[in-house]
C-alpha positions as CSV (number, residue, x, y, z in Angstrom):
1,M,79.2,-37.4,221.8
2,L,78.4,-40.5,220.0
3,T,78.9,-41.4,216.3
4,E,76.4,-42.9,214.3
5,Q,78.3,-46.2,214.9
6,E,78.7,-46.1,218.3
7,R,75.1,-45.3,218.0
8,D,73.7,-48.3,216.6
9,R,75.4,-50.7,219.0
10,V,73.3,-50.0,222.2
11,C,70.5,-52.0,222.6
12,V,67.5,-50.8,224.9
13,V,66.5,-54.0,227.2
14,L,62.8,-53.6,228.0
15,V,61.3,-56.5,230.7
16,R,57.7,-57.4,231.6
17,A,56.5,-54.0,229.8
18,R,52.4,-54.3,230.5
19,N,51.7,-51.5,228.8
20,P,51.7,-50.8,224.8
21,S,52.4,-47.0,225.7
22,N,55.0,-47.9,228.0
23,I,56.8,-49.5,224.7
24,G,56.2,-46.5,222.4
25,A,57.5,-44.3,224.6
26,A,60.7,-46.1,224.6
27,A,61.2,-46.3,221.4
28,R,60.1,-42.8,220.8
29,A,63.2,-41.6,223.4
30,M,65.1,-44.0,221.3
31,H,64.3,-43.0,218.1
32,D,64.9,-38.4,219.4
33,F,68.1,-39.9,220.5
34,G,69.4,-41.7,217.4
35,F,69.3,-45.4,219.0
36,S,67.1,-47.9,216.8
37,R,67.8,-51.6,218.7
38,L,65.1,-52.5,220.9
39,R,64.4,-55.5,222.5
40,V,61.5,-56.5,224.7
41,V,61.4,-59.8,227.2
42,N,57.4,-60.5,227.8
43,E,55.6,-63.4,227.9
44,F,53.1,-61.8,226.8
45,A,52.6,-61.4,223.1
46,A,49.6,-58.1,223.0
47,P,51.3,-55.2,224.8
48,F,54.6,-55.5,222.5
49,E,52.0,-55.6,219.2
50,G,49.9,-52.5,220.9
51,A,53.1,-50.7,220.8
52,R,53.9,-51.0,217.3
53,S,51.4,-48.3,216.1
54,A,53.3,-45.9,218.5
55,V,53.7,-42.2,216.9
56,D,57.4,-41.7,215.8
57,A,58.8,-44.8,216.6
58,S,58.2,-47.4,213.8
59,E,61.7,-47.7,212.7
60,V,62.2,-48.8,216.1
61,L,59.0,-50.9,216.5
62,A,59.8,-52.6,213.7
63,R,62.9,-53.6,214.3
64,A,62.1,-54.7,217.8
65,V,62.9,-57.9,219.1
66,R,61.1,-60.4,221.4
67,C,62.7,-62.1,224.0
68,A,61.9,-65.3,226.2
69,S,64.6,-63.9,228.9
70,V,66.4,-61.4,230.5
71,A,69.4,-63.9,229.4
72,E,69.0,-64.2,225.8
73,A,67.8,-60.2,225.3
74,V,71.6,-59.9,226.8
75,A,73.7,-63.1,225.5
76,D,75.6,-60.7,222.6
77,C,76.1,-57.7,225.3
78,T,79.3,-56.6,227.0
79,L,78.3,-53.8,229.6
80,V,74.6,-54.3,231.2
81,A,72.9,-51.5,232.7
82,G,69.6,-51.2,234.4
83,T,67.7,-49.7,237.1
84,T,66.1,-52.4,238.9
85,A,67.1,-55.6,239.9
86,V,68.7,-56.9,236.5
87,G,71.3,-53.2,237.0
88,R,72.1,-54.3,241.1
89,G,72.6,-58.0,238.9
90,G,74.8,-57.0,236.4
91,L,77.1,-55.3,239.7
92,S,76.9,-58.5,241.0
93,I,78.0,-60.5,237.9
94,L,80.4,-58.3,236.9
95,S,81.9,-57.8,240.3
96,N,82.2,-62.0,240.4
97,V,83.7,-62.1,236.6
98,G,86.4,-60.1,237.5
99,L,85.2,-56.7,235.2
100,P,84.4,-54.4,238.5
101,E,85.7,-52.2,236.0
102,L,83.0,-51.4,233.6
103,V,80.2,-51.0,236.3
104,A,79.0,-47.4,236.3
105,R,77.9,-45.3,238.8
106,D,75.7,-43.0,237.7
107,V,74.5,-42.0,233.8
108,G,77.9,-40.2,233.1
109,Q,80.3,-42.9,234.0
110,Y,77.5,-45.4,231.9
111,Q,78.5,-44.0,228.7
112,R,81.9,-42.9,228.8
113,I,82.7,-46.6,229.5
114,A,80.1,-46.9,226.9
115,V,82.4,-44.6,223.9
116,E,85.6,-46.5,225.5
117,L,83.9,-49.8,225.0
118,A,82.5,-48.7,221.3
119,R,85.8,-47.6,220.5
120,D,88.0,-50.7,221.5
121,L,87.1,-53.1,219.1
122,P,90.2,-55.4,219.9
123,R,88.7,-55.7,224.1
124,L,85.5,-56.1,223.4
125,G,86.5,-59.7,220.8
126,E,88.2,-59.8,224.0
127,L,85.5,-60.2,226.5
128,R,83.3,-61.9,224.0
129,R,85.6,-65.1,223.7
130,T,86.4,-65.0,227.3
131,L,82.8,-63.9,229.3
132,R,81.6,-68.0,229.1
133,A,84.9,-68.8,231.0
134,R,85.0,-66.0,233.2
135,M,81.6,-66.9,234.6
136,R,81.5,-70.2,234.6
137,N,84.9,-70.1,237.0
138,S,83.5,-67.7,238.5
139,P,81.7,-67.8,242.8
140,L,78.8,-67.1,241.0
141,M,79.0,-70.9,239.9
142,D,80.1,-72.8,242.8
143,G,76.7,-73.9,244.4
144,P,78.6,-75.6,246.9
145,R,81.1,-72.3,248.4
146,F,78.0,-70.6,248.0
147,A,75.4,-73.4,249.8
148,R,78.3,-72.5,253.2
149,H,78.7,-69.1,253.2
150,V,74.4,-69.3,253.7
151,E,74.3,-71.7,256.0
152,A,77.1,-70.5,258.2
153,A,75.4,-67.1,257.5
154,Y,72.2,-69.0,259.6
155,R,74.6,-70.3,262.1
156,R,76.2,-66.7,263.1
157,M,71.5,-65.6,263.2
158,W,71.6,-68.6,265.1
159,Q,73.6,-67.8,267.7
160,R,73.1,-64.6,267.8
161,W,69.6,-65.1,268.7
162,C,70.5,-68.0,271.3
163,A,72.1,-65.5,272.8
164,G,69.5,-62.7,273.1
165,Q,70.7,-60.0,270.5
166,G,69.4,-58.4,268.1
167,P,70.4,-58.2,264.1
168,A,74.0,-57.7,263.0
169,E,74.8,-54.2,262.0
170,P,74.9,-54.5,258.1
């Protein structure tokens, strides 16, 4: 179980929630489990404002923050998990910045990683200090390398097509 201090370090980010009821439901669930930090990434004000009337979630919604982008919403986060492309993007980013040990494969593993990080403040500080440099020096930021790899993949596909072969097996 997470302590109150550890729960306060968890942040939930909703991206493009179009229905105020969805935002309200997430806020109610957060309240029920003792979480309070909600960020909503949405280009439209109406859904976010409409959610403010959700029953039993007023404290969470009062503290909720609207963010302009996912990057802004997770800028101060050390561990990001997602249920959509954002989560899979997290896998790619963490792997490419040399932090594959922070990738969780299931909820239990995610909880163990989150608790370990919440209890290891020196490591969190080190991650925060080095994360920008890790990203800057990662393959993700190497545009010429990416272009070479895409070009090579296109060349292999073209060669297979010219040879009358189908797509390569993954």
